[in-house]
C-alpha positions in Angstrom: 32.4 4.7 59.3 29.1 4.8 61.1 30.1 2.5 63.9 28.3 2.9 67.2 30.4 4.3 70.1 32.8 1.7 71.6 32.9 -0.4 68.4 35.9 -0.8 66.1 36.6 -2.4 62.7 39.1 -5.2 62.6 41.0 -4.7 59.3 43.5 -6.7 57.4 45.8 -5.8 54.5 48.7 -7.4 52.6 52.1 -5.9 53.5 53.0 -5.1 49.9 49.7 -3.4 48.9 47.7 -2.2 51.9 44.1 -1.9 50.7 42.4 -2.6 54.0 39.7 -5.4 54.1 37.2 -5.4 56.9 37.2 -8.8 58.8 34.8 -8.0 61.6 33.4 -5.4 64.0 34.7 -5.7 67.5 34.0 -4.0 70.8 37.5 -3.5 72.2 40.6 -2.1 70.8 43.9 -3.3 72.1 46.3 -6.2 71.7 45.3 -8.9 69.3 47.2 -12.1 68.4 47.4 -14.5 65.4 46.8 -18.2 65.7 49.8 -20.2 64.7 48.2 -21.3 61.4 47.4 -17.7 60.4 43.7 -18.4 59.9 42.3 -16.6 62.9 42.9 -13.6 65.1 42.3 -13.5 68.9 40.5 -10.4 70.1 38.5 -9.1 73.1 34.8 -8.5 72.4 31.5 -8.8 74.0 28.0 -9.8 73.0 26.3 -6.6 74.1 27.0 -3.5 76.2 26.0 -5.3 79.4 28.2 -8.3 79.0 31.8 -8.6 80.0 34.5 -8.8 77.4 35.6 -12.3 76.4 38.4 -13.6 74.2 37.1 -14.5 70.7 38.7 -16.2 67.8 37.8 -14.5 64.5 38.4 -16.3 61.3 40.2 -14.1 58.8 38.5 -15.6 55.7 34.9 -15.4 56.9 34.8 -13.2 60.1 33.1 -16.1 62.0 33.6 -15.9 65.7 34.2 -18.5 68.4 34.1 -17.6 72.1 37.2 -18.9 73.9 36.7 -17.5 77.5 33.7 -17.0 79.7 34.3 -14.2 82.2 31.9 -13.8 85.2 29.1 -11.4 84.8 29.6 -8.1 86.6 33.3 -8.0 85.7 35.0 -6.0 83.0 36.1 -9.2 81.4 39.1 -10.7 79.5 41.5 -8.9 77.2 45.1 -8.9 75.9 45.1 -12.5 74.5 48.3 -14.3 73.7 48.5 -17.8 72.2 51.4 -20.1 72.9 53.6 -20.8 69.7 52.2 -24.3 69.5 48.6 -23.0 69.8 47.8 -25.2 72.8 47.6 -22.6 75.6 46.0 -19.2 75.8 47.1 -16.5 78.2 45.0 -13.4 78.9 44.2 -10.7 81.5 40.9 -10.9 83.4 39.8 -7.6 84.9 37.3 -7.5 87.8 36.7 -3.8 86.9 38.7 -1.2 85.2 41.3 -0.9 88.0 41.5 -4.5 89.4 43.1 -7.2 87.3 44.2 -10.8 87.8 
């Protein structure tokens, strides 16, 4: 749909009638997670092509973003977010580069 290379659309649809609705454009595909209240999705994205990936919270209703992690520059960044069931803790993978991960 005219997205630049390395960008993806975050889509949502109701299970009984899947007419996809675009929530946001993001820079990484891969695992995403819901917040316990169902109002936001956790994704990996970056501000520009020179920045590392960070975990972002994206509001389903508005597409508004909130940055949750701050990976060091010069790293690949953070991905694979998973929120605890009570919403109090966030687990994720931080990659120094594409082959070294913490």
